[in-house]
mmCIF file of the N, C-alpha and C atoms, coordinates in Angstrom:
data_MODEL
# 
_entry.id   MODEL 
# 
loop_
_atom_site.group_PDB 
_atom_site.id 
_atom_site.type_symbol 
_atom_site.label_atom_id 
_atom_site.label_alt_id 
_atom_site.label_comp_id 
_atom_site.label_asym_id 
_atom_site.label_entity_id 
_atom_site.label_seq_id 
_atom_site.pdbx_PDB_ins_code 
_atom_site.Cartn_x 
_atom_site.Cartn_y 
_atom_site.Cartn_z 
_atom_site.occupancy 
_atom_site.B_iso_or_equiv 
_atom_site.pdbx_formal_charge 
_atom_site.auth_seq_id 
_atom_site.auth_comp_id 
_atom_site.auth_asym_id 
_atom_site.auth_atom_id 
_atom_site.pdbx_PDB_model_num 
ATOM 1   N N  . MET A 1 1  ? 12.737  -10.925 0.333   1.00 0.00 ? 1  MET A N  1 
ATOM 2   C CA . MET A 1 1  ? 11.428  -10.823 0.926   1.00 0.00 ? 1  MET A CA 1 
ATOM 3   C C  . MET A 1 1  ? 10.278  -11.721 0.681   1.00 0.00 ? 1  MET A C  1 
ATOM 4   N N  . ASP A 1 2  ? 9.594   -12.378 1.952   1.00 0.00 ? 2  ASP A N  1 
ATOM 5   C CA . ASP A 1 2  ? 8.907   -13.271 1.727   1.00 0.00 ? 2  ASP A CA 1 
ATOM 6   C C  . ASP A 1 2  ? 7.687   -13.152 1.048   1.00 0.00 ? 2  ASP A C  1 
ATOM 7   N N  . VAL A 1 3  ? 6.999   -14.100 0.729   1.00 0.00 ? 3  VAL A N  1 
ATOM 8   C CA . VAL A 1 3  ? 5.658   -13.900 -0.057  1.00 0.00 ? 3  VAL A CA 1 
ATOM 9   C C  . VAL A 1 3  ? 4.561   -13.309 0.974   1.00 0.00 ? 3  VAL A C  1 
ATOM 10  N N  . ALA A 1 4  ? 4.447   -13.502 2.600   1.00 0.00 ? 4  ALA A N  1 
ATOM 11  C CA . ALA A 1 4  ? 3.577   -12.972 3.451   1.00 0.00 ? 4  ALA A CA 1 
ATOM 12  C C  . ALA A 1 4  ? 4.040   -11.515 3.364   1.00 0.00 ? 4  ALA A C  1 
ATOM 13  N N  . LYS A 1 5  ? 5.243   -11.028 3.558   1.00 0.00 ? 5  LYS A N  1 
ATOM 14  C CA . LYS A 1 5  ? 5.651   -9.784  4.122   1.00 0.00 ? 5  LYS A CA 1 
ATOM 15  C C  . LYS A 1 5  ? 5.033   -9.083  2.340   1.00 0.00 ? 5  LYS A C  1 
ATOM 16  N N  . LEU A 1 6  ? 5.442   -9.534  1.352   1.00 0.00 ? 6  LEU A N  1 
ATOM 17  C CA . LEU A 1 6  ? 5.088   -8.873  0.068   1.00 0.00 ? 6  LEU A CA 1 
ATOM 18  C C  . LEU A 1 6  ? 3.524   -8.644  -0.104  1.00 0.00 ? 6  LEU A C  1 
ATOM 19  N N  . SER A 1 7  ? 2.656   -9.558  0.316   1.00 0.00 ? 7  SER A N  1 
ATOM 20  C CA . SER A 1 7  ? 1.336   -9.762  0.355   1.00 0.00 ? 7  SER A CA 1 
ATOM 21  C C  . SER A 1 7  ? 0.572   -8.660  1.433   1.00 0.00 ? 7  SER A C  1 
ATOM 22  N N  . MET A 1 8  ? 1.225   -8.425  2.325   1.00 0.00 ? 8  MET A N  1 
ATOM 23  C CA . MET A 1 8  ? 0.634   -7.212  3.550   1.00 0.00 ? 8  MET A CA 1 
ATOM 24  C C  . MET A 1 8  ? 1.204   -6.082  2.804   1.00 0.00 ? 8  MET A C  1 
ATOM 25  N N  . ALA A 1 9  ? 2.472   -5.883  2.431   1.00 0.00 ? 9  ALA A N  1 
ATOM 26  C CA . ALA A 1 9  ? 2.644   -4.596  1.587   1.00 0.00 ? 9  ALA A CA 1 
ATOM 27  C C  . ALA A 1 9  ? 1.688   -4.027  0.264   1.00 0.00 ? 9  ALA A C  1 
ATOM 28  N N  . LEU A 1 10 ? 1.523   -5.073  -0.237  1.00 0.00 ? 10 LEU A N  1 
ATOM 29  C CA . LEU A 1 10 ? 0.462   -4.949  -1.247  1.00 0.00 ? 10 LEU A CA 1 
ATOM 30  C C  . LEU A 1 10 ? -1.135  -4.340  -0.855  1.00 0.00 ? 10 LEU A C  1 
ATOM 31  N N  . SER A 1 11 ? -1.336  -5.342  0.434   1.00 0.00 ? 11 SER A N  1 
ATOM 32  C CA . SER A 1 11 ? -2.606  -4.889  0.883   1.00 0.00 ? 11 SER A CA 1 
ATOM 33  C C  . SER A 1 11 ? -2.519  -3.471  1.285   1.00 0.00 ? 11 SER A C  1 
ATOM 34  N N  . LYS A 1 12 ? -1.683  -3.273  1.991   1.00 0.00 ? 12 LYS A N  1 
ATOM 35  C CA . LYS A 1 12 ? -1.565  -2.015  2.667   1.00 0.00 ? 12 LYS A CA 1 
ATOM 36  C C  . LYS A 1 12 ? -1.784  -0.781  1.198   1.00 0.00 ? 12 LYS A C  1 
ATOM 37  N N  . SER A 1 13 ? -0.878  -1.080  0.338   1.00 0.00 ? 13 SER A N  1 
ATOM 38  C CA . SER A 1 13 ? -0.636  0.012   -0.437  1.00 0.00 ? 13 SER A CA 1 
ATOM 39  C C  . SER A 1 13 ? -2.210  0.135   -1.062  1.00 0.00 ? 13 SER A C  1 
ATOM 40  N N  . ASN A 1 14 ? -2.884  -1.051  -1.349  1.00 0.00 ? 14 ASN A N  1 
ATOM 41  C CA . ASN A 1 14 ? -4.147  -1.055  -2.163  1.00 0.00 ? 14 ASN A CA 1 
ATOM 42  C C  . ASN A 1 14 ? -5.358  -0.315  -0.924  1.00 0.00 ? 14 ASN A C  1 
ATOM 43  N N  . THR A 1 15 ? -4.994  -0.576  0.146   1.00 0.00 ? 15 THR A N  1 
ATOM 44  C CA . THR A 1 15 ? -6.242  0.075   1.523   1.00 0.00 ? 15 THR A CA 1 
ATOM 45  C C  . THR A 1 15 ? -5.862  1.534   1.340   1.00 0.00 ? 15 THR A C  1 
ATOM 46  N N  . GLN A 1 16 ? -4.360  2.184   1.165   1.00 0.00 ? 16 GLN A N  1 
ATOM 47  C CA . GLN A 1 16 ? -4.149  3.625   1.456   1.00 0.00 ? 16 GLN A CA 1 
ATOM 48  C C  . GLN A 1 16 ? -4.838  4.267   -0.271  1.00 0.00 ? 16 GLN A C  1 
ATOM 49  N N  . HIS A 1 17 ? -4.501  3.435   -1.090  1.00 0.00 ? 17 HIS A N  1 
ATOM 50  C CA . HIS A 1 17 ? -5.073  3.925   -2.441  1.00 0.00 ? 17 HIS A CA 1 
ATOM 51  C C  . HIS A 1 17 ? -6.533  4.233   -2.503  1.00 0.00 ? 17 HIS A C  1 
ATOM 52  N N  . GLN A 1 18 ? -7.362  3.062   -1.868  1.00 0.00 ? 18 GLN A N  1 
ATOM 53  C CA . GLN A 1 18 ? -8.598  3.243   -1.797  1.00 0.00 ? 18 GLN A CA 1 
ATOM 54  C C  . GLN A 1 18 ? -9.388  4.127   -1.015  1.00 0.00 ? 18 GLN A C  1 
ATOM 55  N N  . ALA A 1 19 ? -8.146  4.326   0.132   1.00 0.00 ? 19 ALA A N  1 
ATOM 56  C CA . ALA A 1 19 ? -8.888  5.546   1.038   1.00 0.00 ? 19 ALA A CA 1 
ATOM 57  C C  . ALA A 1 19 ? -8.587  7.080   0.421   1.00 0.00 ? 19 ALA A C  1 
ATOM 58  N N  . SER A 1 20 ? -7.340  7.006   -0.166  1.00 0.00 ? 20 SER A N  1 
ATOM 59  C CA . SER A 1 20 ? -7.017  8.412   -1.062  1.00 0.00 ? 20 SER A CA 1 
ATOM 60  C C  . SER A 1 20 ? -8.249  8.706   -1.928  1.00 0.00 ? 20 SER A C  1 
ATOM 61  N N  . LEU A 1 21 ? -8.942  7.713   -2.602  1.00 0.00 ? 21 LEU A N  1 
ATOM 62  C CA . LEU A 1 21 ? -9.632  7.767   -3.843  1.00 0.00 ? 21 LEU A CA 1 
ATOM 63  C C  . LEU A 1 21 ? -10.895 8.214   -2.830  1.00 0.00 ? 21 LEU A C  1 
ATOM 64  N N  . SER A 1 22 ? -11.474 7.554   -1.893  1.00 0.00 ? 22 SER A N  1 
ATOM 65  C CA . SER A 1 22 ? -12.577 8.215   -1.252  1.00 0.00 ? 22 SER A CA 1 
ATOM 66  C C  . SER A 1 22 ? -12.389 9.451   -0.650  1.00 0.00 ? 22 SER A C  1 
ATOM 67  N N  . VAL A 1 23 ? -11.491 9.968   -0.197  1.00 0.00 ? 23 VAL A N  1 
ATOM 68  C CA . VAL A 1 23 ? -11.396 11.243  0.529   1.00 0.00 ? 23 VAL A CA 1 
ATOM 69  C C  . VAL A 1 23 ? -11.143 12.118  -0.760  1.00 0.00 ? 23 VAL A C  1 
ATOM 70  N N  . MET A 1 24 ? -10.811 11.896  -2.026  1.00 0.00 ? 24 MET A N  1 
ATOM 71  C CA . MET A 1 24 ? -11.097 12.946  -3.375  1.00 0.00 ? 24 MET A CA 1 
ATOM 72  C C  . MET A 1 24 ? -12.499 13.116  -3.797  1.00 0.00 ? 24 MET A C  1 
ATOM 73  N N  . LYS A 1 25 ? -13.089 11.750  -3.808  1.00 0.00 ? 25 LYS A N  1 
ATOM 74  C CA . LYS A 1 25 ? -14.515 11.866  -4.447  1.00 0.00 ? 25 LYS A CA 1 
ATOM 75  C C  . LYS A 1 25 ? -15.252 12.692  -3.281  1.00 0.00 ? 25 LYS A C  1 
ATOM 76  N N  . MET A 1 26 ? -14.826 12.719  -1.900  1.00 0.00 ? 26 MET A N  1 
ATOM 77  C CA . MET A 1 26 ? -15.770 13.549  -0.913  1.00 0.00 ? 26 MET A CA 1 
ATOM 78  C C  . MET A 1 26 ? -15.454 14.932  -1.411  1.00 0.00 ? 26 MET A C  1 
ATOM 79  N N  . ALA A 1 27 ? -14.132 14.890  -1.473  1.00 0.00 ? 27 ALA A N  1 
ATOM 80  C CA . ALA A 1 27 ? -13.642 16.589  -1.818  1.00 0.00 ? 27 ALA A CA 1 
ATOM 81  C C  . ALA A 1 27 ? -14.604 17.190  -2.998  1.00 0.00 ? 27 ALA A C  1 
ATOM 82  N N  . MET A 1 28 ? -14.063 16.219  -4.399  1.00 0.00 ? 28 MET A N  1 
ATOM 83  C CA . MET A 1 28 ? -14.774 16.661  -5.490  1.00 0.00 ? 28 MET A CA 1 
ATOM 84  C C  . MET A 1 28 ? -16.422 17.016  -5.101  1.00 0.00 ? 28 MET A C  1 
ATOM 85  N N  . GLY A 1 29 ? -17.244 16.113  -4.447  1.00 0.00 ? 29 GLY A N  1 
ATOM 86  C CA . GLY A 1 29 ? -18.319 16.367  -3.972  1.00 0.00 ? 29 GLY A CA 1 
ATOM 87  C C  . GLY A 1 29 ? -18.732 17.503  -3.612  1.00 0.00 ? 29 GLY A C  1 
ATOM 88  N N  . ASN A 1 30 ? -18.021 17.901  -2.283  1.00 0.00 ? 30 ASN A N  1 
ATOM 89  C CA . ASN A 1 30 ? -18.208 19.213  -1.879  1.00 0.00 ? 30 ASN A CA 1 
ATOM 90  C C  . ASN A 1 30 ? -17.930 20.576  -2.537  1.00 0.00 ? 30 ASN A C  1 
ATOM 91  N N  . ALA A 1 31 ? -16.901 20.150  -3.572  1.00 0.00 ? 31 ALA A N  1 
ATOM 92  C CA . ALA A 1 31 ? -16.454 21.512  -4.480  1.00 0.00 ? 31 ALA A CA 1 
ATOM 93  C C  . ALA A 1 31 ? -17.890 21.517  -5.323  1.00 0.00 ? 31 ALA A C  1 
ATOM 94  N N  . GLU A 1 32 ? -18.528 20.358  -6.052  1.00 0.00 ? 32 GLU A N  1 
ATOM 95  C CA . GLU A 1 32 ? -19.450 20.769  -6.876  1.00 0.00 ? 32 GLU A CA 1 
ATOM 96  C C  . GLU A 1 32 ? -20.505 21.068  -6.158  1.00 0.00 ? 32 GLU A C  1 
ATOM 97  N N  . GLN A 1 33 ? -20.906 20.577  -4.796  1.00 0.00 ? 33 GLN A N  1 
ATOM 98  C CA . GLN A 1 33 ? -22.089 21.241  -3.894  1.00 0.00 ? 33 GLN A CA 1 
ATOM 99  C C  . GLN A 1 33 ? -21.988 22.865  -3.821  1.00 0.00 ? 33 GLN A C  1 
ATOM 100 N N  . GLN A 1 34 ? -20.617 23.434  -3.560  1.00 0.00 ? 34 GLN A N  1 
ATOM 101 C CA . GLN A 1 34 ? -20.487 24.805  -3.299  1.00 0.00 ? 34 GLN A CA 1 
ATOM 102 C C  . GLN A 1 34 ? -20.599 25.638  -4.455  1.00 0.00 ? 34 GLN A C  1 
ATOM 103 N N  . GLY A 1 35 ? -20.205 25.056  -5.883  1.00 0.00 ? 35 GLY A N  1 
ATOM 104 C CA . GLY A 1 35 ? -20.099 25.521  -7.168  1.00 0.00 ? 35 GLY A CA 1 
ATOM 105 C C  . GLY A 1 35 ? -21.797 25.750  -7.414  1.00 0.00 ? 35 GLY A C  1 
ATOM 106 N N  . GLU A 1 36 ? -22.480 24.737  -6.883  1.00 0.00 ? 36 GLU A N  1 
ATOM 107 C CA . GLU A 1 36 ? -23.814 24.859  -7.527  1.00 0.00 ? 36 GLU A CA 1 
ATOM 108 C C  . GLU A 1 36 ? -24.797 26.250  -6.507  1.00 0.00 ? 36 GLU A C  1 
ATOM 109 N N  . THR A 1 37 ? -24.031 25.797  -5.249  1.00 0.00 ? 37 THR A N  1 
ATOM 110 C CA . THR A 1 37 ? -24.859 26.857  -4.259  1.00 0.00 ? 37 THR A CA 1 
ATOM 111 C C  . THR A 1 37 ? -24.530 28.567  -4.734  1.00 0.00 ? 37 THR A C  1 
ATOM 112 N N  . ILE A 1 38 ? -22.867 28.358  -5.083  1.00 0.00 ? 38 ILE A N  1 
ATOM 113 C CA . ILE A 1 38 ? -22.777 29.679  -5.608  1.00 0.00 ? 38 ILE A CA 1 
ATOM 114 C C  . ILE A 1 38 ? -23.353 30.260  -6.965  1.00 0.00 ? 38 ILE A C  1 
ATOM 115 N N  . GLN A 1 39 ? -23.517 29.001  -7.737  1.00 0.00 ? 39 GLN A N  1 
ATOM 116 C CA . GLN A 1 39 ? -24.249 29.480  -9.056  1.00 0.00 ? 39 GLN A CA 1 
ATOM 117 C C  . GLN A 1 39 ? -25.741 29.959  -8.700  1.00 0.00 ? 39 GLN A C  1 
ATOM 118 N N  . GLU A 1 40 ? -26.633 29.098  -7.577  1.00 0.00 ? 40 GLU A N  1 
ATOM 119 C CA . GLU A 1 40 ? -27.856 29.708  -7.504  1.00 0.00 ? 40 GLU A CA 1 
ATOM 120 C C  . GLU A 1 40 ? -27.989 30.923  -6.584  1.00 0.00 ? 40 GLU A C  1 
ATOM 121 N N  . LEU A 1 41 ? -26.859 31.194  -5.923  1.00 0.00 ? 41 LEU A N  1 
ATOM 122 C CA . LEU A 1 41 ? -26.642 32.767  -5.165  1.00 0.00 ? 41 LEU A CA 1 
ATOM 123 C C  . LEU A 1 41 ? -26.799 33.588  -6.233  1.00 0.00 ? 41 LEU A C  1 
ATOM 124 N N  . LEU A 1 42 ? -25.598 33.482  -7.432  1.00 0.00 ? 42 LEU A N  1 
ATOM 125 C CA . LEU A 1 42 ? -25.414 34.377  -8.276  1.00 0.00 ? 42 LEU A CA 1 
ATOM 126 C C  . LEU A 1 42 ? -26.807 34.798  -8.996  1.00 0.00 ? 42 LEU A C  1 
ATOM 127 N N  . SER A 1 43 ? -27.492 34.012  -9.395  1.00 0.00 ? 43 SER A N  1 
ATOM 128 C CA . SER A 1 43 ? -28.591 33.820  -10.393 1.00 0.00 ? 43 SER A CA 1 
ATOM 129 C C  . SER A 1 43 ? -29.784 34.540  -9.773  1.00 0.00 ? 43 SER A C  1 
ATOM 130 N N  . SER A 1 44 ? -30.152 34.153  -8.153  1.00 0.00 ? 44 SER A N  1 
ATOM 131 C CA . SER A 1 44 ? -31.182 34.624  -7.622  1.00 0.00 ? 44 SER A CA 1 
ATOM 132 C C  . SER A 1 44 ? -30.853 36.111  -6.722  1.00 0.00 ? 44 SER A C  1 
ATOM 133 N N  . ALA A 1 45 ? -29.784 36.489  -6.503  1.00 0.00 ? 45 ALA A N  1 
ATOM 134 C CA . ALA A 1 45 ? -29.560 37.403  -5.466  1.00 0.00 ? 45 ALA A CA 1 
ATOM 135 C C  . ALA A 1 45 ? -28.872 38.747  -6.229  1.00 0.00 ? 45 ALA A C  1 
ATOM 136 N N  . ASP A 1 46 ? -29.123 40.001  -5.316  1.00 0.00 ? 46 ASP A N  1 
ATOM 137 C CA . ASP A 1 46 ? -28.897 41.130  -6.353  1.00 0.00 ? 46 ASP A CA 1 
ATOM 138 C C  . ASP A 1 46 ? -27.389 41.508  -6.406  1.00 0.00 ? 46 ASP A C  1 
ATOM 139 N N  . VAL A 1 47 ? -26.835 42.020  -7.439  1.00 0.00 ? 47 VAL A N  1 
ATOM 140 C CA . VAL A 1 47 ? -25.486 42.138  -7.447  1.00 0.00 ? 47 VAL A CA 1 
ATOM 141 C C  . VAL A 1 47 ? -24.900 43.133  -6.362  1.00 0.00 ? 47 VAL A C  1 
ATOM 142 N N  . LYS A 1 48 ? -25.887 44.181  -6.075  1.00 0.00 ? 48 LYS A N  1 
ATOM 143 C CA . LYS A 1 48 ? -25.187 44.948  -4.976  1.00 0.00 ? 48 LYS A CA 1 
ATOM 144 C C  . LYS A 1 48 ? -25.026 44.126  -3.339  1.00 0.00 ? 48 LYS A C  1 
ATOM 145 N N  . VAL A 1 49 ? -26.173 43.312  -3.411  1.00 0.00 ? 49 VAL A N  1 
ATOM 146 C CA . VAL A 1 49 ? -25.957 42.733  -2.372  1.00 0.00 ? 49 VAL A CA 1 
ATOM 147 C C  . VAL A 1 49 ? -24.514 41.604  -2.157  1.00 0.00 ? 49 VAL A C  1 
ATOM 148 N N  . ILE A 1 50 ? -24.633 41.465  -3.118  1.00 0.00 ? 50 ILE A N  1 
ATOM 149 C CA . ILE A 1 50 ? -23.220 40.349  -3.177  1.00 0.00 ? 50 ILE A CA 1 
ATOM 150 C C  . ILE A 1 50 ? -22.047 41.143  -2.894  1.00 0.00 ? 50 ILE A C  1 
ATOM 151 N N  . GLN A 1 51 ? -21.964 42.044  -3.697  1.00 0.00 ? 51 GLN A N  1 
ATOM 152 C CA . GLN A 1 51 ? -20.979 43.277  -3.421  1.00 0.00 ? 51 GLN A CA 1 
ATOM 153 C C  . GLN A 1 51 ? -20.770 43.915  -2.110  1.00 0.00 ? 51 GLN A C  1 
ATOM 154 N N  . HIS A 1 52 ? -21.732 43.901  -1.464  1.00 0.00 ? 52 HIS A N  1 
ATOM 155 C CA . HIS A 1 52 ? -21.715 44.624  0.024   1.00 0.00 ? 52 HIS A CA 1 
ATOM 156 C C  . HIS A 1 52 ? -21.396 43.325  0.759   1.00 0.00 ? 52 HIS A C  1 
ATOM 157 N N  . ALA A 1 53 ? -21.704 42.097  0.553   1.00 0.00 ? 53 ALA A N  1 
ATOM 158 C CA . ALA A 1 53 ? -21.216 40.941  1.320   1.00 0.00 ? 53 ALA A CA 1 
ATOM 159 C C  . ALA A 1 53 ? -20.062 40.855  1.182   1.00 0.00 ? 53 ALA A C  1 
ATOM 160 N N  . ALA A 1 54 ? -19.098 40.762  -0.012  1.00 0.00 ? 54 ALA A N  1 
ATOM 161 C CA . ALA A 1 54 ? -17.731 40.796  -0.345  1.00 0.00 ? 54 ALA A CA 1 
ATOM 162 C C  . ALA A 1 54 ? -16.934 41.634  0.487   1.00 0.00 ? 54 ALA A C  1 
ATOM 163 N N  . GLN A 1 55 ? -17.515 43.019  0.352   1.00 0.00 ? 55 GLN A N  1 
ATOM 164 C CA . GLN A 1 55 ? -16.905 44.012  0.826   1.00 0.00 ? 55 GLN A CA 1 
ATOM 165 C C  . GLN A 1 55 ? -17.650 44.935  1.598   1.00 0.00 ? 55 GLN A C  1 
ATOM 166 N N  . PRO A 1 56 ? -18.028 44.712  2.511   1.00 0.00 ? 56 PRO A N  1 
ATOM 167 C CA . PRO A 1 56 ? -18.882 45.398  3.775   1.00 0.00 ? 56 PRO A CA 1 
ATOM 168 C C  . PRO A 1 56 ? -18.491 46.781  4.005   1.00 0.00 ? 56 PRO A C  1 
ATOM 169 N N  . HIS A 1 57 ? -17.262 46.713  4.260   1.00 0.00 ? 57 HIS A N  1 
ATOM 170 C CA . HIS A 1 57 ? -16.760 48.296  4.515   1.00 0.00 ? 57 HIS A CA 1 
ATOM 171 C C  . HIS A 1 57 ? -16.867 49.568  3.555   1.00 0.00 ? 57 HIS A C  1 
ATOM 172 N N  . LEU A 1 58 ? -17.031 48.996  2.212   1.00 0.00 ? 58 LEU A N  1 
ATOM 173 C CA . LEU A 1 58 ? -17.171 50.168  1.395   1.00 0.00 ? 58 LEU A CA 1 
ATOM 174 C C  . LEU A 1 58 ? -18.487 50.878  1.235   1.00 0.00 ? 58 LEU A C  1 
ATOM 175 N N  . GLY A 1 59 ? -18.345 52.040  1.236   1.00 0.00 ? 59 GLY A N  1 
ATOM 176 C CA . GLY A 1 59 ? -19.520 52.638  1.145   1.00 0.00 ? 59 GLY A CA 1 
ATOM 177 C C  . GLY A 1 59 ? -20.251 53.165  2.356   1.00 0.00 ? 59 GLY A C  1 
ATOM 178 N N  . GLY A 1 60 ? -19.596 52.565  3.418   1.00 0.00 ? 60 GLY A N  1 
ATOM 179 C CA . GLY A 1 60 ? -20.241 53.125  4.529   1.00 0.00 ? 60 GLY A CA 1 
ATOM 180 C C  . GLY A 1 60 ? -20.113 54.570  4.994   1.00 0.00 ? 60 GLY A C  1 
ATOM 181 N N  . ASN A 1 61 ? -19.046 55.303  4.514   1.00 0.00 ? 61 ASN A N  1 
ATOM 182 C CA . ASN A 1 61 ? -18.413 56.615  5.045   1.00 0.00 ? 61 ASN A CA 1 
ATOM 183 C C  . ASN A 1 61 ? -18.754 57.459  3.858   1.00 0.00 ? 61 ASN A C  1 
ATOM 184 N N  . ILE A 1 62 ? -19.171 58.763  4.123   1.00 0.00 ? 62 ILE A N  1 
ATOM 185 C CA . ILE A 1 62 ? -18.779 59.694  3.069   1.00 0.00 ? 62 ILE A CA 1 
ATOM 186 C C  . ILE A 1 62 ? -18.126 60.833  3.557   1.00 0.00 ? 62 ILE A C  1 
ATOM 187 N N  . ASP A 1 63 ? -16.979 61.219  2.861   1.00 0.00 ? 63 ASP A N  1 
ATOM 188 C CA . ASP A 1 63 ? -16.235 62.558  3.140   1.00 0.00 ? 63 ASP A CA 1 
ATOM 189 C C  . ASP A 1 63 ? -16.694 63.742  2.781   1.00 0.00 ? 63 ASP A C  1 
ATOM 190 N N  . LEU A 1 64 ? -17.378 64.688  3.330   1.00 0.00 ? 64 LEU A N  1 
ATOM 191 C CA . LEU A 1 64 ? -17.722 65.774  2.870   1.00 0.00 ? 64 LEU A CA 1 
ATOM 192 C C  . LEU A 1 64 ? -16.817 66.963  2.667   1.00 0.00 ? 64 LEU A C  1 
ATOM 193 N N  . ARG A 1 65 ? -15.454 66.774  3.445   1.00 0.00 ? 65 ARG A N  1 
ATOM 194 C CA . ARG A 1 65 ? -14.639 67.986  3.455   1.00 0.00 ? 65 ARG A CA 1 
ATOM 195 C C  . ARG A 1 65 ? -14.071 68.142  2.018   1.00 0.00 ? 65 ARG A C  1 
ATOM 196 N N  . LYS A 1 66 ? -13.953 69.399  1.587   1.00 0.00 ? 66 LYS A N  1 
ATOM 197 C CA . LYS A 1 66 ? -13.093 69.772  0.453   1.00 0.00 ? 66 LYS A CA 1 
ATOM 198 C C  . LYS A 1 66 ? -11.460 69.699  0.618   1.00 0.00 ? 66 LYS A C  1 
# 
């Protein structure tokens, strides 16, 4: 393998590595932001409202038959 091909391969590998790191940083930023949002919602919202949002079908019907 000549020097030019080796240099191009190394450059391509470095570019892919940098792109991968950039995507990882964006994903980490998004996850951190979502975590902060969830934490804020949990601290400010009523527990019953959160439970109803998670499972809205529960508690909507009452069976009065014996």
